[in-house]
N, CA, C and O atoms as a GROMACS GRO file, in nm:
protein
  508
    1VAL      N    1  17.649   3.461   4.313
    1VAL     CA    2  17.633   3.606   4.416
    1VAL      C    3  17.652   3.618   4.550
    1VAL      O    4  17.565   3.578   4.628
    2GLN      N    5  17.781   3.680   4.597
    2GLN     CA    6  17.835   3.705   4.729
    2GLN      C    7  17.771   3.742   4.793
    2GLN      O    8  17.684   3.744   4.707
    3LEU      N    9  17.707   3.791   4.902
    3LEU     CA   10  17.769   3.906   4.972
    3LEU      C   11  17.855   3.897   5.117
    3LEU      O   12  17.843   3.778   5.147
    4VAL      N   13  17.908   3.938   5.186
    4VAL     CA   14  18.002   4.027   5.297
    4VAL      C   15  17.967   4.138   5.351
    4VAL      O   16  17.959   4.255   5.315
    5GLU      N   17  17.946   4.074   5.453
    5GLU     CA   18  17.919   4.197   5.542
    5GLU      C   19  18.140   4.240   5.668
    5GLU      O   20  18.240   4.174   5.698
    6SER      N   21  18.100   4.345   5.682
    6SER     CA   22  18.224   4.391   5.794
    6SER      C   23  18.209   4.543   5.853
    6SER      O   24  18.145   4.639   5.809
    7GLY      N   25  18.260   4.535   5.927
    7GLY     CA   26  18.285   4.660   6.073
    7GLY      C   27  18.171   4.619   6.210
    7GLY      O   28  18.126   4.682   6.305
    8GLY      N   29  18.157   4.471   6.155
    8GLY     CA   30  18.055   4.479   6.385
    8GLY      C   31  18.154   4.448   6.444
    8GLY      O   32  18.268   4.417   6.408
    9GLY      N   33  18.076   4.466   6.588
    9GLY     CA   34  18.239   4.420   6.716
    9GLY      C   35  18.122   4.462   6.852
    9GLY      O   36  18.001   4.469   6.870
   10LEU      N   37  18.262   4.485   6.935
   10LEU     CA   38  18.180   4.503   7.069
   10LEU      C   39  18.201   4.674   7.103
   10LEU      O   40  18.306   4.738   7.094
   11VAL      N   41  18.053   4.726   7.147
   11VAL     CA   42  18.018   4.843   7.137
   11VAL      C   43  17.964   4.827   7.240
   11VAL      O   44  17.906   4.730   7.288
   12GLN      N   45  18.002   5.008   7.309
   12GLN     CA   46  17.922   5.037   7.511
   12GLN      C   47  17.828   5.145   7.368
   12GLN      O   48  17.819   5.199   7.258
   13ASP      N   49  17.775   5.104   7.513
   13ASP     CA   50  17.520   5.150   7.501
   13ASP      C   51  17.603   5.288   7.470
   13ASP      O   52  17.712   5.293   7.527
   14GLY      N   53  17.555   5.436   7.361
   14GLY     CA   54  17.593   5.520   7.284
   14GLY      C   55  17.683   5.581   7.186
   14GLY      O   56  17.696   5.697   7.147
   15ASP      N   57  17.766   5.425   7.146
   15ASP     CA   58  17.886   5.444   7.056
   15ASP      C   59  17.793   5.471   6.918
   15ASP      O   60  17.672   5.496   6.911
   16SER      N   61  17.890   5.458   6.813
   16SER     CA   62  17.900   5.438   6.621
   16SER      C   63  17.928   5.311   6.646
   16SER      O   64  17.966   5.255   6.748
   17LEU      N   65  17.904   5.272   6.536
   17LEU     CA   66  17.944   5.147   6.460
   17LEU      C   67  17.932   5.163   6.259
   17LEU      O   68  17.835   5.213   6.200
   18ARG      N   69  17.999   5.133   6.223
   18ARG     CA   70  17.927   5.145   6.049
   18ARG      C   71  17.967   5.065   5.981
   18ARG      O   72  18.084   5.040   5.951
   19LEU      N   73  17.813   4.985   5.930
   19LEU     CA   74  17.889   4.832   5.884
   19LEU      C   75  17.931   4.858   5.726
   19LEU      O   76  17.964   4.965   5.674
   20SER      N   77  17.918   4.735   5.670
   20SER     CA   78  18.036   4.741   5.520
   20SER      C   79  17.945   4.550   5.446
   20SER      O   80  17.955   4.431   5.478
   21CYS      N   81  17.866   4.631   5.340
   21CYS     CA   82  17.845   4.547   5.266
   21CYS      C   83  17.888   4.511   5.120
   21CYS      O   84  17.829   4.560   5.023
   22ALA      N   85  17.993   4.423   5.107
   22ALA     CA   86  17.997   4.443   4.959
   22ALA      C   87  17.940   4.299   4.933
   22ALA      O   88  17.939   4.187   4.984
   23ALA      N   89  17.890   4.376   4.813
   23ALA     CA   90  17.857   4.261   4.673
   23ALA      C   91  17.967   4.194   4.542
   23ALA      O   92  18.052   4.251   4.473
   24SER      N   93  17.926   4.067   4.547
   24SER     CA   94  18.025   4.032   4.405
   24SER      C   95  17.903   3.936   4.337
   24SER      O   96  17.814   3.891   4.408
   25GLY      N   97  17.909   3.909   4.189
   25GLY     CA   98  17.840   3.791   4.087
   25GLY      C   99  17.710   3.871   4.088
   25GLY      O  100  17.602   3.813   4.094
   26LEU      N  101  17.719   4.012   4.081
   26LEU     CA  102  17.558   4.059   4.033
   26LEU      C  103  17.569   4.197   4.039
   26LEU      O  104  17.634   4.261   4.121
   27ILE      N  105  17.462   4.264   3.893
   27ILE     CA  106  17.475   4.393   3.865
   27ILE      C  107  17.431   4.420   3.941
   27ILE      O  108  17.328   4.362   3.977
   28TYR      N  109  17.508   4.570   4.038
   28TYR     CA  110  17.434   4.594   4.171
   28TYR      C  111  17.377   4.646   4.120
   28TYR      O  112  17.264   4.600   4.105
   29SER      N  113  17.410   4.795   4.049
   29SER     CA  114  17.308   4.895   4.066
   29SER      C  115  17.197   4.856   4.023
   29SER      O  116  17.122   4.946   3.985
   30TYR      N  117  17.147   4.718   4.011
   30TYR     CA  118  17.016   4.662   3.937
   30TYR      C  119  16.950   4.616   4.045
   30TYR      O  120  16.838   4.576   4.016
   31TYR      N  121  16.981   4.606   4.166
   31TYR     CA  122  16.952   4.552   4.292
   31TYR      C  123  16.905   4.706   4.419
   31TYR      O  124  16.956   4.816   4.440
   32ILE      N  125  16.736   4.599   4.497
   32ILE     CA  126  16.784   4.685   4.622
   32ILE      C  127  16.854   4.688   4.685
   32ILE      O  128  16.941   4.631   4.619
   33MET      N  129  16.893   4.708   4.764
   33MET     CA  130  17.006   4.680   4.903
   33MET      C  131  16.882   4.715   5.056
   33MET      O  132  16.789   4.795   5.065
   34GLY      N  133  16.946   4.599   5.167
   34GLY     CA  134  16.902   4.648   5.249
   34GLY      C  135  16.933   4.543   5.385
   34GLY      O  136  16.952   4.422   5.368
   35TRP      N  137  16.937   4.620   5.546
   35TRP     CA  138  16.985   4.567   5.614
   35TRP      C  139  16.841   4.554   5.726
   35TRP      O  140  16.742   4.615   5.764
   36PHE      N  141  16.952   4.367   5.750
   36PHE     CA  142  16.785   4.287   5.832
   36PHE      C  143  16.908   4.300   5.963
   36PHE      O  144  17.020   4.348   5.944
   37ARG      N  145  16.848   4.236   6.120
   37ARG     CA  146  16.832   4.202   6.217
   37ARG      C  147  16.824   4.042   6.245
   37ARG      O  148  16.749   3.977   6.172
   38GLN      N  149  16.904   3.972   6.356
   38GLN     CA  150  16.836   3.905   6.454
   38GLN      C  151  16.920   3.837   6.580
   38GLN      O  152  17.020   3.767   6.594
   39SER      N  153  16.807   3.908   6.676
   39SER     CA  154  16.871   3.888   6.830
   39SER      C  155  16.857   3.739   6.837
   39SER      O  156  16.791   3.679   6.752
   40PRO      N  157  16.914   3.682   6.928
   40PRO     CA  158  16.911   3.556   6.925
   40PRO      C  159  16.796   3.455   7.051
   40PRO      O  160  16.830   3.432   7.167
   41GLY      N  161  16.653   3.406   6.983
   41GLY     CA  162  16.537   3.358   6.995
   41GLY      C  163  16.450   3.508   6.886
   41GLY      O  164  16.360   3.516   6.969
   42LYS      N  165  16.432   3.556   6.839
   42LYS     CA  166  16.388   3.627   6.789
   42LYS      C  167  16.405   3.650   6.652
   42LYS      O  168  16.506   3.652   6.582
   43GLU      N  169  16.261   3.670   6.620
   43GLU     CA  170  16.266   3.650   6.393
   43GLU      C  171  16.367   3.743   6.347
   43GLU      O  172  16.421   3.827   6.419
   44ARG      N  173  16.393   3.723   6.216
   44ARG     CA  174  16.501   3.879   6.139
   44ARG      C  175  16.407   3.947   6.092
   44ARG      O  176  16.321   3.911   6.011
   45GLU      N  177  16.429   4.098   6.166
   45GLU     CA  178  16.364   4.222   6.134
   45GLU      C  179  16.395   4.336   6.034
   45GLU      O  180  16.510   4.377   6.035
   46PHE      N  181  16.334   4.375   5.973
   46PHE     CA  182  16.396   4.497   5.888
   46PHE      C  183  16.453   4.606   5.959
   46PHE      O  184  16.372   4.630   6.048
   47VAL      N  185  16.562   4.696   5.970
   47VAL     CA  186  16.619   4.772   5.950
   47VAL      C  187  16.626   4.884   5.894
   47VAL      O  188  16.623   4.992   5.952
   48ALA      N  189  16.643   4.857   5.706
   48ALA     CA  190  16.618   4.920   5.599
   48ALA      C  191  16.658   4.893   5.490
   48ALA      O  192  16.743   4.805   5.474
   49ALA      N  193  16.588   4.982   5.359
   49ALA     CA  194  16.670   4.970   5.275
   49ALA      C  195  16.723   5.116   5.209
   49ALA      O  196  16.748   5.223   5.264
   50ILE      N  197  16.729   5.078   5.083
   50ILE     CA  198  16.742   5.199   4.966
   50ILE      C  199  16.757   5.178   4.881
   50ILE      O  200  16.818   5.073   4.896
   51ASN      N  201  16.754   5.191   4.795
   51ASN     CA  202  16.632   5.121   4.636
   51ASN      C  203  16.777   5.176   4.552
   51ASN      O  204  16.872   5.228   4.610
   52ARG      N  205  16.771   5.149   4.398
   52ARG     CA  206  16.920   5.104   4.326
   52ARG      C  207  17.008   5.257   4.341
   52ARG      O  208  17.131   5.256   4.350
   53PHE      N  209  16.937   5.372   4.343
   53PHE     CA  210  17.017   5.502   4.277
   53PHE      C  211  17.037   5.521   4.437
   53PHE      O  212  17.078   5.637   4.426
   54GLY      N  213  17.040   5.503   4.551
   54GLY     CA  214  17.018   5.559   4.648
   54GLY      C  215  16.960   5.657   4.639
   54GLY      O  216  17.052   5.724   4.683
   55ILE      N  217  16.883   5.730   4.619
   55ILE     CA  218  16.762   5.815   4.628
   55ILE      C  219  16.675   5.851   4.733
   55ILE      O  220  16.655   5.963   4.780
   56TYR      N  221  16.582   5.643   4.793
   56TYR     CA  222  16.493   5.637   4.829
   56TYR      C  223  16.534   5.631   4.952
   56TYR      O  224  16.644   5.685   4.942
   57ALA      N  225  16.517   5.594   5.097
   57ALA     CA  226  16.571   5.522   5.152
   57ALA      C  227  16.460   5.464   5.252
   57ALA      O  228  16.367   5.542   5.272
   58ASP      N  229  16.455   5.326   5.326
   58ASP     CA  230  16.328   5.309   5.490
   58ASP      C  231  16.395   5.252   5.600
   58ASP      O  232  16.502   5.194   5.615
   59TYR      N  233  16.322   5.276   5.656
   59TYR     CA  234  16.373   5.209   5.792
   59TYR      C  235  16.264   5.204   5.874
   59TYR      O  236  16.153   5.259   5.875
   60SER      N  237  16.342   5.100   5.965
   60SER     CA  238  16.210   5.131   6.082
   60SER      C  239  16.189   5.187   6.151
   60SER      O  240  16.258   5.288   6.163
   61ASP      N  241  16.079   5.163   6.246
   61ASP     CA  242  16.031   5.341   6.319
   61ASP      C  243  16.208   5.298   6.408
   61ASP      O  244  16.314   5.339   6.360
   62SER      N  245  16.203   5.236   6.502
   62SER     CA  246  16.245   5.202   6.581
   62SER      C  247  16.420   5.266   6.566
   62SER      O  248  16.503   5.302   6.650
   63MET      N  249  16.418   5.257   6.393
   63MET     CA  250  16.587   5.230   6.384
   63MET      C  251  16.595   5.443   6.317
   63MET      O  252  16.695   5.513   6.302
   64LYS      N  253  16.423   5.484   6.294
   64LYS     CA  254  16.442   5.639   6.208
   64LYS      C  255  16.504   5.715   6.338
   64LYS      O  256  16.479   5.727   6.458
   65GLY      N  257  16.596   5.758   6.249
   65GLY     CA  258  16.693   5.893   6.299
   65GLY      C  259  16.858   5.870   6.397
   65GLY      O  260  16.962   5.936   6.399
   66ARG      N  261  16.815   5.746   6.466
   66ARG     CA  262  16.963   5.685   6.459
   66ARG      C  263  17.056   5.622   6.341
   66ARG      O  264  17.159   5.672   6.297
   67PHE      N  265  16.996   5.505   6.302
   67PHE     CA  266  17.058   5.465   6.183
   67PHE      C  267  17.005   5.541   6.010
   67PHE      O  268  16.894   5.562   5.961
   68THR      N  269  17.155   5.568   5.954
   68THR     CA  270  17.113   5.624   5.810
   68THR      C  271  17.241   5.447   5.683
   68THR      O  272  17.342   5.377   5.694
   69ILE      N  273  17.123   5.474   5.584
   69ILE     CA  274  17.193   5.310   5.471
   69ILE      C  275  17.178   5.386   5.377
   69ILE      O  276  17.079   5.448   5.337
   70SER      N  277  17.349   5.374   5.321
   70SER     CA  278  17.375   5.474   5.202
   70SER      C  279  17.468   5.322   5.092
   70SER      O  280  17.500   5.210   5.133
   71ARG      N  281  17.480   5.362   4.996
   71ARG     CA  282  17.522   5.251   4.885
   71ARG      C  283  17.631   5.368   4.771
   71ARG      O  284  17.602   5.469   4.708
   72ASP      N  285  17.749   5.299   4.786
   72ASP     CA  286  17.838   5.325   4.646
   72ASP      C  287  17.854   5.210   4.519
   72ASP      O  288  17.923   5.108   4.507
   73ASN      N  289  17.746   5.287   4.423
   73ASN     CA  290  17.715   5.130   4.347
   73ASN      C  291  17.827   5.152   4.271
   73ASN      O  292  17.831   5.056   4.193
   74ALA      N  293  17.950   5.250   4.244
   74ALA     CA  294  18.059   5.222   4.206
   74ALA      C  295  18.169   5.116   4.298
   74ALA      O  296  18.270   5.065   4.251
   75LYS      N  297  18.116   5.100   4.447
   75LYS     CA  298  18.177   5.036   4.437
   75LYS      C  299  18.184   4.907   4.532
   75LYS      O  300  18.258   4.858   4.617
   76ASN      N  301  18.008   4.869   4.438
   76ASN     CA  302  17.915   4.771   4.485
   76ASN      C  303  17.914   4.728   4.644
   76ASN      O  304  17.927   4.612   4.682
   77THR      N  305  17.894   4.846   4.732
   77THR     CA  306  17.904   4.827   4.834
   77THR      C  307  17.722   4.878   4.957
   77THR      O  308  17.703   4.997   4.980
   78VAL      N  309  17.683   4.837   4.979
   78VAL     CA  310  17.634   4.986   5.104
   78VAL      C  311  17.657   4.882   5.204
   78VAL      O  312  17.683   4.762   5.212
   79TYR      N  313  17.622   5.058   5.324
   79TYR     CA  314  17.701   5.078   5.388
   79TYR      C  315  17.580   5.096   5.559
   79TYR      O  316  17.462   5.100   5.523
   80LEU      N  317  17.586   5.100   5.630
   80LEU     CA  318  17.434   5.103   5.756
   80LEU      C  319  17.563   5.152   5.863
   80LEU      O  320  17.649   5.081   5.915
   81GLN      N  321  17.541   5.315   5.876
   81GLN     CA  322  17.632   5.393   6.008
   81GLN      C  323  17.460   5.397   6.119
   81GLN      O  324  17.373   5.466   6.066
   82MET      N  325  17.440   5.362   6.190
   82MET     CA  326  17.461   5.274   6.394
   82MET      C  327  17.468   5.405   6.428
   82MET      O  328  17.551   5.464   6.360
   83ASN      N  329  17.398   5.490   6.530
   83ASN     CA  330  17.447   5.618   6.618
   83ASN      C  331  17.343   5.557   6.732
   83ASN      O  332  17.243   5.486   6.717
   84THR      N  333  17.402   5.607   6.850
   84THR     CA  334  17.351   5.615   6.939
   84THR      C  335  17.306   5.440   6.959
   84THR      O  336  17.187   5.411   6.951
   85LEU      N  337  17.400   5.341   6.983
   85LEU     CA  338  17.356   5.214   7.047
   85LEU      C  339  17.333   5.220   7.116
   85LEU      O  340  17.370   5.308   7.194
   86ASN      N  341  17.253   5.131   7.138
   86ASN     CA  342  17.165   5.031   7.325
   86ASN      C  343  17.176   4.921   7.296
   86ASN      O  344  17.194   4.845   7.201
   87THR      N  345  17.156   4.926   7.434
   87THR     CA  346  17.164   4.689   7.419
   87THR      C  347  17.127   4.644   7.361
   87THR      O  348  17.167   4.532   7.329
   88ASP      N  349  16.950   4.748   7.269
   88ASP     CA  350  16.840   4.646   7.222
   88ASP      C  351  16.880   4.653   7.016
   88ASP      O  352  16.806   4.635   6.919
   89ASP      N  353  17.017   4.685   7.023
   89ASP     CA  354  17.063   4.726   6.923
   89ASP      C  355  17.147   4.495   6.879
   89ASP      O  356  17.146   4.421   6.780
   90THR      N  357  17.187   4.485   6.990
   90THR     CA  358  17.268   4.400   6.977
   90THR      C  359  17.167   4.306   6.885
   90THR      O  360  17.046   4.291   6.899
   91ALA      N  361  17.274   4.237   6.768
   91ALA     CA  362  17.224   4.101   6.728
   91ALA      C  363  17.340   4.094   6.657
   91ALA      O  364  17.455   4.133   6.677
   92VAL      N  365  17.245   3.990   6.502
   92VAL     CA  366  17.342   3.980   6.367
   92VAL      C  367  17.253   4.069   6.276
   92VAL      O  368  17.135   4.074   6.244
   93TYR      N  369  17.353   4.131   6.252
   93TYR     CA  370  17.326   4.195   6.088
   93TYR      C  371  17.325   4.160   5.959
   93TYR      O  372  17.428   4.095   5.938
   94TYR      N  373  17.245   4.174   5.838
   94TYR     CA  374  17.293   4.106   5.781
   94TYR      C  375  17.203   4.213   5.674
   94TYR      O  376  17.103   4.285   5.671
   95CYS      N  377  17.311   4.168   5.598
   95CYS     CA  378  17.277   4.266   5.376
   95CYS      C  379  17.230   4.166   5.364
   95CYS      O  380  17.245   4.051   5.407
   96ALA      N  381  17.113   4.266   5.240
   96ALA     CA  382  17.038   4.102   5.173
   96ALA      C  383  16.973   4.232   5.032
   96ALA      O  384  16.952   4.352   5.054
   97ALA      N  385  16.953   4.156   4.891
   97ALA     CA  386  17.015   4.209   4.836
   97ALA      C  387  16.828   4.188   4.757
   97ALA      O  388  16.764   4.083   4.771
   98ASP      N  389  16.782   4.291   4.694
   98ASP     CA  390  16.631   4.198   4.663
   98ASP      C  391  16.611   4.297   4.492
   98ASP      O  392  16.596   4.419   4.493
   99GLY      N  393  16.617   4.203   4.345
   99GLY     CA  394  16.629   4.183   4.225
   99GLY      C  395  16.608   4.157   4.144
   99GLY      O  396  16.495   4.109   4.148
  100PRO      N  397  16.666   4.151   4.001
  100PRO     CA  398  16.697   4.223   3.921
  100PRO      C  399  16.547   4.339   3.940
  100PRO      O  400  16.435   4.291   3.924
  101VAL      N  401  16.568   4.515   3.982
  101VAL     CA  402  16.476   4.548   4.033
  101VAL      C  403  16.494   4.657   3.870
  101VAL      O  404  16.588   4.736   3.861
  102TYR      N  405  16.384   4.640   3.749
  102TYR     CA  406  16.388   4.704   3.592
  102TYR      C  407  16.301   4.859   3.623
  102TYR      O  408  16.333   4.960   3.561
  103MET      N  409  16.211   4.859   3.709
  103MET     CA  410  16.079   4.976   3.668
  103MET      C  411  16.116   5.020   3.887
  103MET      O  412  16.176   4.955   3.974
  104VAL      N  413  16.054   5.139   3.891
  104VAL     CA  414  16.041   5.175   3.997
  104VAL      C  415  15.931   5.068   4.098
  104VAL      O  416  15.830   5.006   4.065
  105ARG      N  417  15.992   5.079   4.211
  105ARG     CA  418  15.865   4.979   4.302
  105ARG      C  419  15.896   5.042   4.410
  105ARG      O  420  15.988   5.124   4.406
  106THR      N  421  15.789   5.006   4.596
  106THR     CA  422  15.818   5.052   4.683
  106THR      C  423  15.974   4.944   4.738
  106THR      O  424  16.033   4.844   4.695
  107LEU      N  425  15.991   5.058   4.877
  107LEU     CA  426  16.167   4.892   4.932
  107LEU      C  427  16.020   4.804   4.996
  107LEU      O  428  15.915   4.839   5.050
  108SER      N  429  16.099   4.643   4.946
  108SER     CA  430  15.957   4.561   5.077
  108SER      C  431  16.068   4.605   5.160
  108SER      O  432  16.182   4.644   5.136
  109THR      N  433  15.989   4.583   5.283
  109THR     CA  434  16.078   4.514   5.401
  109THR      C  435  16.008   4.387   5.503
  109THR      O  436  15.982   4.377   5.623
  110ASP      N  437  15.990   4.276   5.346
  110ASP     CA  438  15.937   4.105   5.353
  110ASP      C  439  16.117   4.049   5.336
  110ASP      O  440  16.196   4.058   5.242
  111VAL      N  441  16.130   3.986   5.486
  111VAL     CA  442  16.247   3.910   5.435
  111VAL      C  443  16.223   3.771   5.335
  111VAL      O  444  16.320   3.696   5.322
  112ARG      N  445  16.155   3.753   5.298
  112ARG     CA  446  16.108   3.654   5.159
  112ARG      C  447  16.083   3.733   5.023
  112ARG      O  448  16.040   3.682   4.919
  113ASP      N  449  16.115   3.856   5.042
  113ASP     CA  450  16.138   3.966   4.863
  113ASP      C  451  16.298   3.991   4.892
  113ASP      O  452  16.355   4.069   4.815
  114TYR      N  453  16.353   3.948   4.967
  114TYR     CA  454  16.433   3.940   4.904
  114TYR      C  455  16.580   3.824   4.900
  114TYR      O  456  16.615   3.749   4.991
  115ASP      N  457  16.664   3.845   4.726
  115ASP     CA  458  16.687   3.700   4.671
  115ASP      C  459  16.803   3.607   4.716
  115ASP      O  460  16.801   3.486   4.697
  116TYR      N  461  16.932   3.690   4.791
  116TYR     CA  462  16.999   3.705   4.847
  116TYR      C  463  17.115   3.777   4.938
  116TYR      O  464  17.138   3.898   4.933
  117TRP      N  465  17.180   3.688   5.018
  117TRP     CA  466  17.134   3.746   5.140
  117TRP      C  467  17.384   3.693   5.190
  117TRP      O  468  17.449   3.620   5.115
  118GLY      N  469  17.423   3.737   5.274
  118GLY     CA  470  17.569   3.755   5.329
  118GLY      C  471  17.522   3.614   5.502
  118GLY      O  472  17.455   3.524   5.552
  119GLN      N  473  17.625   3.704   5.507
  119GLN     CA  474  17.648   3.587   5.629
  119GLN      C  475  17.663   3.631   5.745
  119GLN      O  476  17.739   3.562   5.813
  120GLY      N  477  17.605   3.749   5.810
  120GLY     CA  478  17.614   3.808   5.902
  120GLY      C  479  17.730   3.864   5.970
  120GLY      O  480  17.838   3.818   5.932
  121THR      N  481  17.733   3.956   6.066
  121THR     CA  482  17.786   4.038   6.104
  121THR      C  483  17.718   4.057   6.228
  121THR      O  484  17.596   4.070   6.233
  122GLN      N  485  17.822   4.060   6.368
  122GLN     CA  486  17.834   4.055   6.541
  122GLN      C  487  17.758   4.191   6.503
  122GLN      O  488  17.768   4.237   6.389
  123VAL      N  489  17.676   4.260   6.610
  123VAL     CA  490  17.712   4.344   6.696
  123VAL      C  491  17.652   4.313   6.831
  123VAL      O  492  17.545   4.257   6.855
  124THR      N  493  17.780   4.381   6.947
  124THR     CA  494  17.740   4.331   7.092
  124THR      C  495  17.731   4.525   7.102
  124THR      O  496  17.803   4.609   7.049
  125VAL      N  497  17.617   4.541   7.188
  125VAL     CA  498  17.618   4.642   7.276
  125VAL      C  499  17.619   4.623   7.423
  125VAL      O  500  17.543   4.544   7.479
  126SER      N  501  17.736   4.721   7.506
  126SER     CA  502  17.753   4.648   7.625
  126SER      C  503  17.690   4.781   7.732
  126SER      O  504  17.735   4.893   7.711
  127SER      N  505  17.619   4.768   7.808
  127SER     CA  506  17.591   4.836   7.896
  127SER      C  507  17.723   4.912   7.985
  127SER      O  508  17.698   4.986   8.081
   0.00000   0.00000   0.00000
């Protein structure tokens, strides 16, 4: 299984950025997909998750209204649209896969529930 993130970079306060994560080696539509982030000296934290068919999503409270997670099962890709970025959003962003999932269940916000991880992509927001 391989998850490859892309789209990170250096942006200014207030800018937008879209991250992508391409998955291979798994039956993608059977996996809940999530985004997490980690800043230096901090634990990895939940950002957003989306169910198998892209119908339901969950977000960390601090990202609600600014970030949008989506997925394209035909392309085995999950996206994270990030708007109104600020310096607190500076982190390495990771995508992760939880599954396979055969029944409807709650989207997990816990890093321990995710089975596969990408290598991360750096997002830096300057003031």
